[in-house]
C-alpha positions as CSV (number, residue, x, y, z in Angstrom):
1,X,86.9,89.6,100.5
2,X,89.9,90.1,98.3
3,X,91.5,89.0,95.0
4,X,94.5,89.5,92.7
5,X,94.6,92.2,90.0
6,X,97.2,93.8,87.7
7,X,98.2,97.4,88.4
8,X,96.0,99.9,86.6
9,X,97.1,100.9,83.1
10,X,99.9,98.3,83.3
11,X,100.3,96.4,80.0
12,X,102.5,93.4,79.9
13,X,104.1,92.2,76.7
14,X,106.0,88.9,76.3
15,X,107.3,87.1,73.2
16,X,107.8,83.4,72.8
17,X,109.2,81.7,69.6
18,X,108.6,78.0,68.9
19,X,109.6,76.3,65.7
20,X,109.6,79.7,63.8
21,X,106.1,80.6,65.1
22,X,106.1,83.8,67.1
23,X,103.7,84.2,70.0
24,X,103.3,87.8,71.3
25,X,101.2,87.9,74.5
26,X,99.7,91.1,75.9
27,X,98.0,91.2,79.2
28,X,96.3,94.1,80.9
29,X,93.7,95.0,83.5
30,X,90.0,95.7,82.6
31,X,86.9,96.4,84.5
32,X,84.1,95.4,82.1
33,X,83.5,93.0,79.2
34,X,83.3,96.0,76.8
35,X,86.8,97.1,77.8
36,X,88.1,93.5,77.4
37,X,86.6,93.2,73.9
38,X,87.9,96.6,72.9
39,X,91.4,95.7,74.0
40,X,91.2,92.5,72.0
41,X,90.2,94.4,68.9
42,X,92.9,97.0,69.5
43,X,95.5,94.2,69.5
44,X,94.0,92.8,66.3
45,X,94.3,96.2,64.6
46,X,97.8,96.7,65.8
47,X,99.0,93.4,64.5
48,X,97.1,93.0,61.2
49,X,99.7,90.7,59.6
50,X,99.3,88.0,62.2
51,X,97.1,84.9,61.5
52,X,95.6,84.4,65.0
53,X,94.7,86.6,67.9
54,X,93.8,84.2,70.7
55,X,92.1,85.8,73.7
56,X,90.6,85.2,77.1
57,X,89.3,87.4,79.9
58,X,88.1,87.0,83.5
59,X,86.0,89.6,85.3
60,X,84.6,90.5,88.7
61,X,85.5,89.5,92.3
62,X,83.9,86.0,92.0
63,X,85.2,85.5,88.4
64,X,81.7,84.8,87.2
65,X,82.5,86.2,83.7
66,X,85.0,84.0,81.8
67,X,85.3,84.1,78.0
68,X,87.9,82.7,75.5
69,X,88.4,82.5,71.8
70,X,90.5,80.2,69.6
71,X,90.4,82.7,66.7
72,X,90.9,80.1,64.0
73,X,93.2,77.7,65.9
74,X,91.9,74.1,66.3
75,X,89.1,74.0,68.8
76,X,90.3,73.8,72.4
77,X,94.0,74.3,71.6
78,X,94.3,78.0,72.3
79,X,91.5,79.9,73.9
80,X,90.8,77.3,76.7
81,X,94.5,76.9,77.6
82,X,94.8,80.7,77.7
83,X,91.8,80.9,80.0
84,X,93.0,78.1,82.2
85,X,96.4,79.8,82.6
86,X,94.6,82.9,83.8
87,X,92.2,81.1,86.2
88,X,95.0,78.9,87.7
89,X,97.5,81.7,88.2
90,X,98.6,82.2,91.8
91,X,100.4,85.4,92.7
92,X,103.9,84.6,93.9
93,X,103.4,86.8,96.9
94,X,100.7,84.4,98.1
95,X,103.0,81.3,98.1
96,X,102.5,78.0,96.3
97,X,99.5,77.2,98.5
98,X,97.8,80.6,97.9
99,X,94.5,81.0,96.1
100,X,94.2,81.2,92.3
101,X,92.1,84.3,92.2
102,X,93.4,86.6,89.4
103,X,90.5,88.6,87.9
104,X,89.7,91.8,86.0
105,X,92.2,90.7,83.4
106,X,92.3,90.2,79.6
107,X,95.0,88.4,77.6
108,X,95.7,88.3,73.9
109,X,98.3,86.1,72.3
110,X,99.0,87.1,68.7
111,X,100.6,84.3,66.6
112,X,102.6,84.6,63.4
113,X,102.8,81.2,61.8
114,X,106.3,80.1,61.0
115,X,105.5,77.3,58.6
116,X,105.9,74.4,60.9
117,X,102.8,72.8,62.4
118,X,102.9,72.3,66.2
119,X,100.1,69.8,66.5
120,X,97.3,70.1,69.1
121,X,99.5,69.3,72.1
122,X,102.2,71.7,70.9
123,X,99.6,74.5,70.6
124,X,98.2,73.9,74.0
125,X,101.7,74.0,75.6
126,X,102.6,77.1,73.5
127,X,99.6,79.2,74.5
128,X,99.8,78.1,78.1
129,X,103.5,78.9,78.3
130,X,103.0,82.3,76.6
131,X,100.4,83.4,79.2
132,X,102.5,82.1,82.1
133,X,105.6,84.0,80.9
134,X,103.6,87.2,80.6
135,X,102.0,86.9,84.0
136,X,105.4,86.3,85.5
137,X,106.3,89.8,84.5
138,X,103.1,91.5,85.7
139,X,102.8,94.1,88.4
140,X,100.3,92.7,90.9
141,X,98.1,94.2,93.6
142,X,95.6,92.9,96.1
143,X,92.1,94.3,95.6
144,X,90.1,94.3,98.9
145,X,86.5,95.2,99.7
146,X,86.0,97.9,102.3
147,X,82.9,98.9,104.2
148,X,82.3,102.6,104.4
149,X,81.1,104.4,107.5
150,X,80.2,108.1,108.2
151,X,81.4,109.8,111.3
152,X,79.6,113.0,112.4
153,X,82.2,115.4,113.7
154,X,81.8,118.9,115.2
155,X,82.9,121.6,112.8
156,X,85.2,123.1,115.5
157,X,87.2,119.9,115.8
158,X,87.0,118.4,112.4
159,X,90.4,119.6,111.3
160,X,92.5,117.9,114.1
161,X,90.2,114.8,114.2
162,X,90.6,114.2,110.5
163,X,94.4,114.6,110.8
164,X,94.4,112.3,113.8
165,X,92.6,109.6,111.8
166,X,94.8,109.9,108.8
167,X,98.0,109.9,110.9
168,X,96.7,106.7,112.5
169,X,96.5,105.1,109.1
170,X,92.7,105.3,108.7
171,X,91.5,105.6,105.1
172,X,89.4,108.8,105.0
173,X,87.7,108.8,101.6
174,X,85.5,111.8,101.8
175,X,84.7,114.9,104.0
176,X,81.3,116.6,103.6
177,X,80.5,119.8,105.4
178,X,77.0,120.6,106.7
179,X,75.5,123.5,108.6
180,X,76.4,122.2,112.1
181,X,78.8,119.3,111.5
182,X,81.1,117.5,109.1
183,X,80.7,114.0,107.9
184,X,83.9,112.0,107.5
185,X,83.6,108.9,105.4
186,X,86.1,106.2,106.4
187,X,86.9,102.8,104.9
188,X,87.5,99.7,107.0
189,X,88.0,96.1,106.2
190,X,84.8,94.4,105.2
191,X,83.9,91.9,107.9
192,X,80.7,90.8,109.6
193,X,81.4,92.9,112.6
194,X,83.0,95.9,110.7
195,X,80.7,98.4,112.3
196,X,81.7,97.4,115.8
197,X,85.4,97.4,114.8
198,X,85.0,100.8,113.2
199,X,83.5,102.3,116.4
200,X,86.1,100.8,118.6
201,X,89.0,101.9,116.4
202,X,87.8,105.5,115.8
203,X,86.8,105.9,119.5
204,X,90.2,104.8,120.5
205,X,92.0,107.2,118.1
206,X,89.9,110.2,119.0
207,X,89.6,109.4,122.7
208,X,85.8,109.9,122.6
209,X,82.7,107.9,121.8
210,X,82.2,107.6,118.0
211,X,79.2,106.3,116.1
212,X,79.9,104.7,112.7
213,X,76.9,104.9,110.4
214,X,76.9,102.5,107.4
215,X,77.5,104.3,104.0
216,X,78.0,101.4,101.5
217,X,81.1,99.7,100.4
218,X,83.8,99.9,97.7
219,X,87.0,98.2,96.5
220,X,90.5,99.4,97.0
221,X,93.9,98.3,95.6
222,X,96.7,97.5,98.1
223,X,100.3,96.4,97.8
224,X,100.9,92.8,98.8
């Protein structure tokens, strides 16, 4: 399983001006709802003179957590378009037919009213465009789930075997030394037959029979 995320600690800022109203959009990556709400409040504190701080966020691999706020704009003209812009975004690297799967993201559009009313339709377009502009500047990664397996290696050979695995491109995430052996934890692509694939790949690299014992799973960021 995989989905699109922003680079860690990457904050995107984009400004859009429409009929003297200024829309400052800030987008960043978050892992929890608490982090998302804290970011929203931080933007509110930073830009106290603004009238509205419209926000939305999407969380977790399946995007089961989705929230939005109009923050004083007419209902449905700001928060929902912001959320839809996030959920419908397709990373350019995936092509026009790629999946819309951006997650672990929060967006805040701060608006300074310019004295000219935009109308409901104008607000929807403005907030949608503001998010789209910001996302177009974002540094994107692909987040993939990996299955973890432990390999029991003789202490006498753990050094060269670990080096051989790393040189072959295997992700060695941990090494634990015991009295008579070392446990190397490796990460492989999460598939229904990942254990078989692990044993075949590791055995081939090390030129000996290797057993891969399940050790959980975790997520990793990768370049597109």
